N, C-alpha and C positions, 0 to 999 in steps of 0.2 A: 504493500500500500504506500502511495506517495505521501511525503510530508507536505502538509498544506501551509503555504506561506500566506499569512493573513495580510490583507491590505488595510492600512491604518491611515488616519489623517495627519498624525503628528508623531514625532519620535518619542514623545513622552508616553505614548500608548503601547509601547513595545511589550509591556507586561501582559497585555491582552493576547499576545501571540500564542501559538500552539507549542506545547512543551515537547521537546525531543529529549528523552532521558538517555544519558550517556551511561549505559549499564551493561554493555557487552565487553567482557574482558577476554579477548581472543587468545591471550598468551598467559592465562592464569592470573597470578597476583592475589595475595591475601588482602591487601589494602585496597578497598573499593569505596571511596567516599561518594555520597550522592552528588551527582552533577547533572546539569541539564543545559540545553540551548534553546533559543527561540530566534526565529528569523521572520521579519515582517517587511512588507513592501510599502513605500510611500509614493503614490503616483506622481510622476514627473519630477521626482527628487532622487530616489534611490532606495537602498535597502538598509535595514538596521538589524544588527545581530546582538543578542545579549546572552551571555553565558554566566552560570552561577555554580558554585561548589560549596557543599557543607564541609568546611575544613577550617580548623583554627590554626593559627601560626603557620601559614603556608611558606615554604621556602621561596625567598625572593631576593636573589643576589644580584641579578642583572638590572642595571638602571639605564643603559643606553638603548636606543631604538635599533632594531634589526640586528639583534644579538641572539645567542643560543638559549633563548628562554625556555626551551623544552627541557633543559636540565633543571630548571626551577619547577615549583608547582605551577602547572600551566594549563590553561583552557584554550581550545583551538577550534577554528571553523575554516574548512576548505570548501571552495566552490568554483565550479565552471559555470559562468553566467551565460555562456552561449554554446551549450554542448552539441547543438545541431550544426554549428559552423565548423567546417572541416579544418582539422589541424589545430584546434584550440586547446589550451591548457587550463590550469586552475590557479586561483589565488589562495594563498594560505594566510590566515590571520591567527597569530600565536601570541599570547600575552600572559604576563605574570602579575602578581599583586602590586608591583611597582608601576604598572602602566607601560612597561617596556614591550612594545609591539613589533613583532617580526612580520613583515608583509612582503611577500614575493610572488612572482608569477612564473610558470613554466609548465612543461608537459609531464615532467617526472622529477624525482628528488635530485637527480644529478644535474639537470639543466634548469637553473632558476636565476632570476634577476629580481632585485628589489623593484617595487613599483616606482620608486624615485628614479632609478636608473632607466626606466622605461618612459619617463616623462610625466608621471602622475604625482600628485601630492600625497605624501605619507598620511594615512588616516590617523586620527587621535583616539586613543582608548580612554574612556571615562570609567575609572575604577571605583567600586564600592566595596567596603569591608566592615565587618563587625567582629565580635569575639568568636563567632561560630561559623561564619561563612564569608565568602568573598566572590567577586566576579567583576565583569566589565561589560561595557556597551560600546559598539563601534558603528558609526554611520558610514555607509559605503555609497558615496554619491555617484550618480549616473555619469558624471564627468570622468571619474576614475575608470569606470567600466568601459566607457567609450574610448579612452586613451589606450587601454589594454586590448580590447576586442575590436575596435574600429566602429562599433555601433552600440547603442544602449537603449533601444526601443523595447519596452516591455508592456504587456497588457494582461488582463485577467485571462487565465487559461494557458499562459506560457509556462514552460518547464525550464528548470535549471537542474544541475546535479551538485550535491554537496554532502558534507558529513561534519559531525561535531565530535570533539575529542577532549579527554582529560588525561594528563600524563605528568611525569616527574622523573626524569632520568637519574638525577643525582640527589633525589630526596632520600630520607631515611628508609622509606619503603617505596622503591620504584614501582610504577604502575602505568598501565596503558589501557584506558577505556575508550570505547567508541559508541556511536549511535547505531551503526550497522555492523553486521558480522564481517570480519576481514579474514579471509582464508589465505594466510601467508605463513611461511615458516618461522619468521622472527618479527619482533615489533617494528612495524612500519605503517605509518598513517598515509604515506604518499602512494596510495593505491586507488587511483580514480575509478578503476573498474568496479570498486565496491561502494562508490558513492551512492547515496539515496536519490531517487527521483523526487524533485520538489516542484510543486505546482502553485502558481499564484492564484488566489481566490479572493 
């Protein structure tokens, strides 16, 4: 079943989006904190993604943008916004509790460039944190998508492909959770063949 991308009027209403629970641990792991993602569409503006994790004291070492935040406690969203366009890749949004966001584009893990290198503006992560949970929200403007994909026209009924993740390579308890099942021999989120179908409603 496709994940439904809810259309909202304003970024502040992202909390009304449909929940995608990040609860598939493809490679085991005893540590499995509750985590979720939401993706919404704002007509003529862009998309907004919000991720949340029930986790206290998340590891947050990296402070610079476009660094290896997957080594920290990290929440991630990957998406191909034009999957029907031949030869397209996907954008990864990976962020820690410091608001350090890694944002790159490419067709696989080996071939990736930051969106800045491709001429787009680096998105800003808005982090929220309490004693028991943390997360962030990122607005993905149509201008960023147009720069990367050459077009950014979206309407109700259109499909994209994506996935939500929770990980922490260098945390006390390394873990790798995803929204969809990933059938691969070792932990790797860069597997677009396992992205979920997502439809704008």
